[in-house]
N, CA and C of each residue as an Amber inpcrd file, in Angstrom:
protein
   564
   0.7240000  -1.0210000   0.0980000  -0.2370000  -0.0630000  -0.0780000
   1.0670000   1.1900000   0.1720000   0.3720000   2.3570000  -0.6990000
   1.1890000   3.0300000  -0.8470000   1.0430000   4.4900000  -0.1110000
   2.0600000   4.6180000   0.9840000   1.6460000   5.3800000   2.5130000
   2.2860000   6.5740000   2.8190000   2.3250000   7.6790000   3.9850000
   3.3200000   9.0020000   3.9660000   2.8960000   8.6620000   5.3320000
   3.8130000   9.7120000   6.1550000   3.9910000   9.9730000   7.6400000
   3.2760000  11.7580000   7.8010000   2.0400000  12.2450000   8.3690000
   1.6380000  13.6950000   7.6020000   1.1170000  14.0080000   9.2800000
   0.9770000  15.0240000   8.8910000   0.1370000  16.0150000  10.1460000
  -0.7660000  16.3320000   9.8740000  -1.6440000  15.8110000  10.1070000
  -3.4570000  16.2290000   9.6520000  -3.5990000  17.4110000  10.6020000
  -4.9670000  18.2700000   9.4150000  -5.2890000  19.4460000   9.8410000
  -6.5920000  20.1630000  10.2750000  -6.8690000  20.4070000  11.2400000
  -8.0700000  20.7430000  11.7670000  -8.9880000  21.2320000  11.2320000
 -10.1700000  20.7880000  11.0140000 -11.4060000  21.7160000  10.6680000
 -11.0180000  22.9950000  10.3720000 -10.9190000  24.0650000  10.7420000
 -10.3930000  25.3950000  10.9400000  -9.8220000  25.6740000  10.0130000
  -8.2810000  24.4330000   9.4800000  -7.0550000  25.3410000   9.0720000
  -7.6670000  24.4360000   7.5440000  -8.3360000  23.9470000   7.3190000
  -9.3320000  23.0080000   5.8810000 -10.3690000  24.5120000   5.0360000
 -10.4970000  25.0930000   6.4810000 -12.1110000  25.4910000   5.3320000
 -11.0530000  27.0200000   5.3390000 -10.1680000  28.0020000   6.4570000
  -9.0220000  28.9290000   6.1130000  -8.5450000  28.7800000   4.4190000
  -8.1000000  27.4990000   3.9410000  -7.4010000  27.3420000   2.5770000
  -8.4300000  27.1740000   2.2650000  -9.5680000  26.2950000   2.0580000
 -10.5550000  26.6190000   0.9970000 -10.9690000  28.3240000   0.9930000
 -10.8810000  28.9300000   1.8030000 -11.1450000  30.8830000   1.7230000
 -10.0350000  30.5810000   0.7690000  -8.9500000  30.7380000   0.7350000
  -7.7660000  31.1470000   0.1790000  -7.8580000  30.6010000  -1.3100000
  -8.3900000  28.9320000  -1.6420000  -8.1720000  28.6910000  -2.4190000
  -9.4060000  29.4560000  -3.2450000 -10.0830000  29.7680000  -2.9470000
 -11.2850000  30.1880000  -3.8700000 -11.1890000  31.7810000  -4.6470000
  -9.9540000  32.5940000  -3.6040000  -9.8020000  33.9930000  -4.2160000
  -8.3870000  33.3320000  -5.3430000  -8.1200000  32.4720000  -5.0540000
  -6.8340000  32.0790000  -6.1950000  -7.1610000  31.8530000  -7.4470000
  -8.3550000  31.2710000  -7.1030000  -9.2320000  30.0370000  -8.8770000
  -9.6530000  31.6820000  -9.7440000  -9.7990000  32.5870000  -8.6860000
 -10.3790000  34.0190000  -9.3340000  -9.2370000  34.5190000 -10.6220000
  -8.2320000  34.2080000 -10.4920000  -6.9190000  34.3960000 -11.1990000
  -6.9690000  33.5740000 -12.1890000  -7.6510000  32.7500000 -12.0910000
  -7.8550000  31.6170000 -13.8710000  -6.8630000  31.0830000 -13.9040000
  -6.0770000  30.9050000 -13.1500000  -4.7600000  29.7550000 -13.5930000
  -5.3920000  28.3070000 -13.3780000  -4.0380000  27.7680000 -14.7430000
  -4.4390000  26.5440000 -14.8700000  -3.8270000  25.8020000 -13.7850000
  -4.8080000  25.4260000 -12.7600000  -4.3140000  24.2820000 -11.3500000
  -5.6260000  23.2180000 -11.4230000  -5.0460000  22.0200000 -11.1110000
  -5.9950000  21.0470000 -10.3870000  -5.3980000  21.1770000  -8.5830000
  -6.8300000  21.6550000  -8.5270000  -6.8040000  22.4210000  -6.9750000
  -6.8610000  21.2560000  -5.6430000  -5.9290000  21.1390000  -5.1690000
  -6.5970000  19.7800000  -3.5420000  -7.5370000  20.1820000  -3.3320000
  -8.1610000  19.4520000  -3.2890000  -9.1230000  19.4400000  -2.2430000
  -9.0820000  18.9500000  -0.7430000  -9.8120000  20.8210000   0.0960000
  -9.2110000  20.9600000   1.3540000  -9.2510000  19.7330000   2.2230000
 -10.0220000  18.9640000   2.0820000 -10.0050000  18.4870000   3.2470000
  -8.4110000  16.9750000   2.6160000  -7.9500000  17.1940000   1.7940000
  -6.4690000  16.5140000   1.5380000  -5.1980000  16.7950000   2.1850000
  -5.5200000  18.5150000   1.7640000  -4.6030000  19.1570000   2.4510000
  -3.7120000  19.0860000   3.7520000  -2.7020000  18.7280000   3.6980000
  -1.6670000  18.1790000   5.0430000  -0.1950000  18.5770000   4.6510000
   0.4180000  18.0740000   5.9140000   1.8580000  18.4480000   6.3680000
   2.5670000  16.7530000   5.7450000   2.9040000  16.8210000   4.6990000
   3.5240000  15.5950000   4.8320000   5.0580000  15.4720000   5.1810000
   5.3650000  14.9520000   6.5020000   6.9870000  14.6480000   7.2930000
   7.5660000  13.6990000   6.4980000   7.2230000  12.0850000   6.0330000
   8.1470000  11.6540000   4.8480000   6.8240000  10.6840000   4.2060000
   7.3590000  10.8210000   3.4190000   6.3380000   9.8600000   2.1620000
   7.4610000   8.4930000   2.1450000   6.6800000   7.5830000   2.2910000
   7.1540000   5.7620000   2.2060000   7.1370000   5.6060000   0.8020000
   6.1200000   5.5970000   0.1900000   6.3340000   5.0620000  -1.2780000
   5.2900000   3.2750000  -0.2330000   5.3770000   2.3920000  -1.2640000
   4.7070000   1.2880000  -1.1990000   5.7460000   0.5220000   0.1580000
   4.5940000  -0.2450000   0.7500000   4.4710000  -0.9100000   1.9450000
   4.2260000  -2.1400000   2.3110000   3.8720000  -2.7480000   3.1480000
   3.1840000  -4.0260000   3.1710000   2.7660000  -3.9770000   4.6750000
   1.3720000  -4.5860000   3.6980000   0.8940000  -4.5450000   5.6510000
   1.2460000  -5.2570000   7.1970000   2.1800000  -6.0800000   6.8310000
   2.5570000  -6.6320000   8.3280000   3.8390000  -5.6160000   8.2250000
   4.1700000  -4.4600000   7.5330000   5.3070000  -3.4640000   8.2040000
   4.6060000  -2.2930000   9.5800000   3.1520000  -2.0890000   9.0920000
   2.5670000  -0.8720000   9.4670000   2.6370000  -0.7590000  11.0940000
   2.4010000  -2.4090000  11.8560000   3.0070000  -2.1570000  13.4860000
   4.2800000  -1.6850000  13.6850000   5.4510000  -1.6870000  12.7170000
   6.6470000  -1.2840000  13.0490000   6.6590000   0.1630000  12.8810000
   6.7310000   0.5920000  11.6350000   6.3260000   1.8290000  11.2500000
   6.1610000   2.6630000  12.4470000   4.2300000   2.3560000  12.4930000
   3.3560000   3.4830000  13.7660000   4.2530000   3.2730000  15.7540000
   4.9280000   1.9430000  15.1610000   5.4160000   2.1350000  17.0180000
   7.1310000   3.1350000  16.8320000   7.8210000   3.0050000  15.4680000
   8.9460000   4.1410000  15.5600000   8.5740000   5.6730000  15.6150000
   7.0600000   6.1810000  15.2720000   6.5990000   7.4230000  15.0910000
   6.4900000   7.3710000  16.1630000   5.8740000   6.5970000  17.1920000
   4.9700000   6.6800000  18.0950000   6.1930000   7.2020000  19.3810000
   7.1700000   6.2610000  19.5020000   8.5980000   6.6590000  20.1920000
   9.3720000   8.1400000  20.0770000   8.9500000   8.6530000  18.0520000
   9.4920000   9.9230000  18.3080000   8.4760000  11.2820000  18.7380000
   6.9660000  10.7020000  18.3740000   5.9230000  11.8480000  19.2840000
   5.8160000  11.7790000  20.8540000   6.3860000  10.5930000  21.4260000
   6.6870000  10.6670000  23.0540000   7.4630000  11.7280000  23.2190000
   8.6190000  12.1880000  22.7020000  10.1080000  13.2550000  22.7850000
   9.4820000  14.5580000  22.3440000   8.1730000  14.3390000  22.0090000
   7.7060000  16.5340000  22.0000000   6.8120000  16.5920000  22.4130000
   7.0780000  17.7400000  22.8710000   5.3100000  18.1460000  23.3950000
   4.3960000  18.5140000  21.8640000   2.9870000  19.0990000  22.1920000
   2.4090000  19.1640000  21.5480000   2.3850000  20.6620000  21.3520000
   2.5210000  21.3660000  19.8150000   2.8680000  22.5040000  19.4360000
   2.0850000  23.0520000  18.2000000   2.0550000  24.6640000  18.1560000
   1.4380000  25.1270000  17.2770000   1.8370000  26.1260000  16.2100000
   1.3010000  25.7330000  15.0870000   2.1960000  25.9000000  13.6110000
   0.9860000  27.1950000  12.9420000   1.9090000  28.3060000  12.6590000
   1.2270000  29.3870000  11.9920000   1.7370000  29.2250000  10.2670000
  -0.1400000  28.9800000   9.7970000   0.1310000  28.8130000   8.3570000
   0.2660000  30.2120000   7.4260000   1.1890000  30.2330000   6.8200000
   1.8260000  32.3290000   6.6630000   2.4830000  32.4240000   5.3120000
   1.7800000  32.4570000   4.1400000   3.1490000  32.9610000   2.5720000
   2.6770000  31.9420000   2.1060000   2.8420000  32.3350000   0.2420000
   3.0030000  31.3850000  -0.2260000   4.3780000  31.4810000  -0.9520000
   4.2000000  30.3850000  -2.1700000   5.2200000  29.6020000  -2.7660000
   4.6470000  29.2260000  -3.1960000   5.7330000  28.5220000  -4.4660000
   5.6190000  27.6950000  -5.8880000   6.9530000  26.9470000  -6.1710000
   6.8470000  25.7240000  -6.1110000   7.8440000  24.6700000  -6.4100000
   8.2820000  24.6070000  -7.6870000   8.9860000  24.4570000  -9.1890000
   9.7910000  24.3970000  -7.9320000  10.8840000  26.1410000  -8.4570000
  10.1040000  27.1430000  -8.7940000  10.4200000  28.5000000  -9.4960000
   9.3010000  29.4370000 -10.1730000   9.2190000  30.0910000  -9.6860000
   8.5180000  31.1680000 -10.4470000   8.1530000  30.9650000 -12.5190000
   9.1220000  30.6500000 -12.6590000   9.2420000  30.6200000 -14.3010000
   8.7550000  29.5120000 -14.9230000   9.2940000  28.4660000 -14.0620000
   7.9300000  26.6330000 -14.6240000   7.5050000  26.6970000 -13.4250000
   6.4730000  26.8160000 -12.5000000   5.8460000  26.6220000 -11.1010000
   5.1610000  24.9590000 -11.8060000   5.0050000  24.1360000 -10.6220000
   4.2390000  23.2820000 -11.0710000   3.7480000  22.6900000  -9.2870000
   3.8590000  23.4140000  -8.1870000   3.2210000  23.4270000  -6.9340000
   3.4420000  24.7540000  -6.5340000   1.6390000  24.9890000  -6.4020000
   1.5750000  25.9590000  -5.4260000   1.0420000  25.7300000  -3.5230000
   1.9780000  26.2500000  -2.8120000   1.2820000  26.1150000  -1.7240000
   1.1800000  27.2510000  -0.7380000   0.5510000  26.9670000   0.6310000
   1.0620000  28.0170000   2.0550000   2.2550000  27.3890000   2.0310000
   2.8270000  28.0560000   2.6820000   3.6530000  28.1910000   3.8690000
   3.5050000  27.6760000   4.9210000   4.3820000  27.1390000   6.3180000
   4.4760000  27.1710000   7.7880000   5.6690000  27.5400000   8.4680000
   5.4100000  27.3980000   9.4630000   6.2340000  28.2470000   9.7660000
   7.2320000  27.1000000  10.6560000   8.6270000  26.8510000  10.2130000
   9.8930000  25.8010000  10.5780000  10.1640000  26.0630000  11.9800000
   9.0170000  25.5360000  12.9440000   9.2230000  25.6040000  14.6710000
  10.6240000  24.7300000  14.4900000  11.4850000  25.1880000  16.1800000
  12.3580000  23.6640000  16.4150000  11.2130000  22.6070000  16.6930000
  10.4840000  22.4930000  17.2240000   9.7140000  20.9130000  17.3560000
   9.8910000  20.3660000  16.0730000   9.1470000  21.2850000  14.7220000
   8.3630000  20.5650000  13.6360000   9.6770000  20.3240000  12.9360000
  11.0040000  20.5030000  13.3320000  12.3760000  20.4870000  12.4610000
  12.8540000  19.1360000  13.2350000  12.5790000  18.8900000  14.8300000
  12.8200000  17.8930000  15.4990000  12.6190000  16.5790000  14.7130000
  10.9940000  16.6580000  14.9770000   9.9220000  15.5030000  14.9280000
  10.4620000  15.5090000  13.4520000  10.4290000  16.2020000  11.7910000
  10.9220000  16.3530000  10.5900000  11.8560000  15.0150000  10.7550000
  13.2550000  15.5020000  11.3670000  14.5260000  14.9200000  11.6770000
  14.7220000  13.1920000  11.9330000  13.7550000  13.3780000  13.3990000
  13.4040000  12.2340000  13.7810000  13.0740000  11.0630000  13.0820000
  11.8490000  11.3280000  12.5980000  11.7240000  10.7040000  11.9330000
  11.8860000  10.1800000  10.4700000  12.8120000  10.8580000   9.7560000
  13.8000000  10.6440000   8.9250000  14.9490000  10.1730000   9.0430000
  14.9800000  10.0830000  10.5400000  16.0000000   9.2050000  11.1330000
  15.6990000   7.2790000  11.2180000  14.3390000   8.0360000  11.8860000
  13.3890000   6.2080000  12.4230000  13.4100000   5.9900000  11.2990000
  12.5780000   5.9970000  10.0550000  12.7510000   5.5170000   9.1140000
  13.3710000   5.1810000   7.8430000  14.7440000   6.0750000   8.2140000
  16.1960000   5.1450000   7.1400000  16.4760000   4.3030000   8.4680000
  16.7770000   3.7990000   9.7790000  16.6630000   2.8120000  10.2910000
  15.6200000   1.9570000  10.3530000  14.9060000   1.7780000   9.5780000
  13.7080000   0.5780000   9.1450000  14.2190000   0.3320000   7.4350000
  14.8870000   0.7160000   6.6130000  15.0420000   0.9530000   5.1690000
  14.5180000   1.4200000   4.2890000  14.0400000   2.7730000   4.8630000
  13.1390000   3.6710000   3.7080000  14.5440000   4.5320000   3.6530000
  14.8010000   5.5240000   2.4230000  15.7580000   6.0470000   1.4040000
  15.4130000   7.5940000   2.5420000  16.6780000   8.0250000   2.9840000
  16.5460000   9.0610000   3.8720000  16.1690000  10.2570000   2.6280000
  15.9520000  11.5940000   2.7090000  15.5740000  12.6460000   1.8340000
  16.3560000  13.7480000   1.9430000  17.4000000  14.0090000   0.9820000
  18.5150000  14.5540000   0.5880000  17.9910000  16.4640000   0.0340000
  16.7580000  16.8240000   0.1830000  16.4140000  17.5320000   0.1260000
  15.8040000  18.6420000   1.1630000  16.4210000  20.0780000   2.0330000
  15.8300000  20.2760000   2.6630000  14.6790000  20.6410000   2.7850000
  13.9130000  20.1920000   3.7410000  13.4300000  20.2550000   4.8120000
  11.9420000  22.8370000   4.6160000  11.5880000  21.8370000   3.6110000
  10.3310000  23.6340000   3.4550000   9.2110000  23.1930000   3.6570000
   8.4430000  23.0290000   4.7240000   7.3780000  22.7550000   5.8500000
   6.3300000  23.7180000   4.7170000   5.3830000  22.8390000   3.9370000
   4.4270000  23.5560000   3.5820000   2.9480000  22.6410000   3.5310000
   2.1020000  23.1520000   2.7760000   0.6470000  22.7390000   2.5200000
   0.6600000  23.1720000   0.7820000   0.2650000  21.3330000   0.1070000
  -0.0900000  21.9420000  -1.2590000  -0.6530000  22.1790000  -1.1040000
  -1.9680000  23.3500000  -2.1970000  -2.7720000  23.9060000  -2.3830000
  -2.9930000  23.5200000  -3.6610000  -2.5250000  23.2070000  -4.9090000
  -2.4860000  22.9960000  -6.2030000  -1.0910000  22.4360000  -6.9800000
  -1.7560000  22.1050000  -8.0020000  -0.5930000  21.4110000  -8.9440000
  -1.0130000  22.2020000  -9.8570000   0.1780000  23.1240000 -11.3280000
   0.1990000  23.5860000 -12.3080000  -0.2780000  22.5420000 -12.9620000
  -1.4210000  22.5300000 -14.2100000  -1.5710000  22.1080000 -15.5000000
  -0.7300000  22.3850000 -16.2500000  -0.9390000  23.5170000 -16.2350000
  -0.0690000  24.1950000 -17.6380000   0.2990000  25.7300000 -17.0460000
   1.5030000  26.8720000 -17.5770000   1.1900000  27.9240000 -16.8910000
   0.5020000  29.0830000 -18.0280000  -1.0920000  28.6830000 -17.7310000
  -2.0520000  29.5680000 -17.9470000  -2.2560000  30.1990000 -17.2340000
  -2.3470000  31.7710000 -17.3980000  -2.7330000  32.7250000 -16.1160000
  -1.7110000  32.2360000 -14.7450000  -0.6710000  32.1470000 -15.2930000
   0.6010000  31.8550000 -13.8700000   0.5330000  33.5850000 -13.9280000
   0.7520000  34.0370000 -15.0070000   1.1960000  36.0100000 -14.2230000
  -0.1030000  36.3770000 -13.5320000  -1.1360000  36.3570000 -12.9540000
  -1.8480000  36.5760000 -12.7060000  -2.0840000  36.4420000 -11.3750000
  -1.8720000  34.5360000 -11.4900000  -1.9540000  34.2310000  -9.9660000
  -0.1820000  34.6860000  -8.8300000   0.8400000  35.0560000  -9.9840000
   1.6200000  35.4580000  -9.2200000   1.9500000  35.8370000  -8.5700000
   1.0210000  37.5120000  -9.4200000   0.6700000  38.9400000  -8.6100000
  -0.0450000  38.3190000  -7.5300000  -1.1620000  38.1670000  -7.5440000
  -2.4090000  37.3840000  -6.4830000  -1.4380000  37.2950000  -5.5300000
  -0.0950000  35.8580000  -4.9490000   0.6310000  35.1290000  -4.2060000
   1.6070000  36.6370000  -3.3690000   1.9490000  37.5160000  -4.3460000
   2.7030000  38.9150000  -3.9980000   2.2230000  39.8150000  -2.8480000
   0.5540000  39.7920000  -3.2250000  -0.2310000  40.8300000  -2.1630000
  -0.2150000  39.6500000  -0.6100000  -0.2380000  38.4000000  -1.2340000
  -0.3760000  37.6100000   0.1500000   0.9370000  36.8810000   1.0180000
   1.9650000  37.5150000   0.2050000   3.4870000  36.7360000   0.8960000
   3.1830000  36.8080000   2.1570000   3.1160000  38.4730000   2.7860000
   2.9800000  38.1250000   4.6780000   2.0000000  37.9310000   5.1410000
   0.5670000  37.4030000   4.2720000  -0.6050000  37.1960000   4.5450000
  -0.6490000  35.5270000   5.8100000  -1.0840000  36.0930000   7.1120000
  -1.5720000  34.4510000   7.7770000  -2.7130000  34.3040000   7.4160000
  -2.6990000  32.6270000   7.7650000  -4.0800000  31.8830000   7.2080000
  -4.6300000  31.3630000   8.1670000  -4.1560000  30.7030000   9.2500000
  -4.0440000  30.6170000  10.2340000  -3.0330000  29.7960000  11.0860000
  -3.6190000  29.1540000  12.6640000  -2.8630000  28.4790000  12.9260000
  -3.3640000  26.9450000  13.8030000  -2.3150000  26.6130000  13.4130000
  -2.7960000  25.0410000  13.5110000  -2.3210000  24.2870000  15.2870000
  -2.9570000  23.7930000  15.9220000  -2.5090000  23.0970000  17.2570000
  -2.1850000  21.6050000  16.7630000  -0.8370000  21.0740000  16.6280000
  -0.3040000  20.0170000  16.5420000  -0.0460000  18.8780000  17.7480000
  -0.9710000  18.2640000  17.5940000  -1.3520000  17.0860000  18.4520000
  -0.5840000  15.7960000  18.2320000  -0.3390000  15.8310000  16.8910000
  -0.2250000  13.9420000  16.4950000   0.0460000  13.9780000  15.2960000
   0.5230000  12.7750000  14.9950000   1.0840000  12.5410000  13.7610000
   0.8850000  11.0340000  13.0800000   0.6200000  11.1960000  12.2690000
  -0.0520000   9.9090000  11.4760000   0.2210000   9.0350000  10.4550000
   0.2010000   8.0900000  10.0460000   0.4700000   7.2650000   9.2060000
  -0.4230000   6.9490000   8.3790000  -0.6140000   7.7100000   7.2130000
  -1.2790000   7.4740000   6.2610000  -0.9840000   6.5040000   5.1640000
  -2.4240000   6.0820000   4.3370000  -2.5390000   5.4660000   3.1130000
  -3.3280000   6.0320000   2.1070000  -2.7240000   6.1070000   0.9730000
  -2.9160000   6.7340000   0.1440000  -3.8090000   5.6200000  -1.3320000
  -5.0000000   5.9440000  -1.0530000  -5.4280000   4.8270000  -2.5440000
  -6.4120000   5.6720000  -3.5720000  -5.4700000   5.5950000  -5.1430000
  -5.7600000   6.7480000  -6.3840000  -7.0920000   5.7690000  -6.9220000
  -8.4430000   6.0490000  -6.6590000  -9.9460000   5.8210000  -7.5230000
 -10.7140000   7.3640000  -8.1200000 -11.4810000   6.7490000  -8.6690000
 -11.6990000   6.8360000 -10.1320000 -12.6260000   8.4130000  -9.6740000
 -12.5540000   8.1500000  -7.9450000 -12.9880000   9.6630000  -7.8850000
 -11.8580000  10.5640000  -7.4990000 -11.0200000  10.5000000  -7.4450000
  -9.4910000  11.2180000  -7.0210000  -9.0750000  10.1170000  -5.7720000
  -7.8410000  10.4000000  -5.4200000  -7.1230000   9.8750000  -3.9410000
  -8.1400000   9.6940000  -2.5730000  -7.6160000   8.8280000  -1.9410000
  -8.3390000   8.5580000  -0.7620000  -7.2660000   8.1650000   0.4480000
  -7.4210000   9.3410000   1.3340000  -6.6730000   8.9940000   2.5610000
  -7.1460000   8.0750000   3.8800000  -6.4080000   7.4270000   4.0440000
  -6.6750000   6.6990000   5.4100000  -6.1790000   6.3110000   6.7410000
  -6.1020000   6.7770000   7.5340000  -5.3560000   6.6760000   8.5300000
  -4.8130000   5.5920000   9.1770000  -4.1710000   5.0640000   9.0190000
  -3.3550000   3.7090000   9.3470000  -3.0440000   3.5950000  11.2100000
  -2.7150000   4.5650000  11.4550000  -2.1590000   4.8480000  13.1810000
  -1.9160000   6.5780000  13.2670000  -2.7060000   6.6450000  14.5840000
  -2.3920000   7.9300000  14.9560000  -1.0670000   8.1400000  16.3920000
  -0.5740000   9.1910000  16.0670000   0.2230000   9.0440000  17.3500000
   0.6700000  10.5570000  17.7260000   0.3560000  10.1840000  19.5010000
  -0.1300000  11.4050000  20.3970000   1.8480000  12.2600000  20.7370000
   1.4730000  13.3910000  20.5140000   3.0570000  14.4100000  20.9040000
   2.1540000  14.3650000  22.6610000   3.2060000  14.4060000  23.4390000
   3.1670000  14.7140000  24.6580000   2.3630000  16.0330000  24.8720000
   1.3860000  15.9250000  26.3200000   0.8890000  16.8280000  25.9000000
   2.1890000  18.0860000  26.5210000   1.2560000  19.6160000  26.2680000
   2.3350000  20.7910000  26.7430000   2.8780000  20.7130000  28.5190000
   1.7250000  20.9790000  28.6410000   2.4460000  20.6440000  30.8750000
   2.5980000  19.0740000  31.2540000   3.4530000  18.4640000  30.3710000
   4.3990000  17.4120000  30.6290000   5.7090000  18.1270000  30.8620000
């Protein structure tokens, strides 16, 4: 099964991002928009895993989560990957707090110890809003992004990390949580 490790978003954050997408759609860019219920922060893409490996992966994530307190992340700013000349992914940014970086690094190390390849790219925490199908309407979208570059779109209370399954289907991709691992409460 195709899987990844992520931080899921609360309804309030998904709602705010849906409003943002609505504003951006007015620019007419040729983008395939991510459904708000599918927007999440990917910490590690695992690819294909076997059912028998789920418990071990979840146990490793649980160990990482036990070392970190719950924390807040601000959704702010926007950008594109790889660059503005030939953008492929449109995203909303997240502040890269020390806790988030620690969790990301520890999950990467834990998954490497289980045989998954380490990520070579620098970690840029982001929430994918859409993927460019073509460059049509790109300039108008980039202008709108410029006006939003310092905007805040909400705050996320992060209290768990999830192992997710991704199943493609005729209605689009379906995500299913295989395991949820709680972070320490802040008062411990």
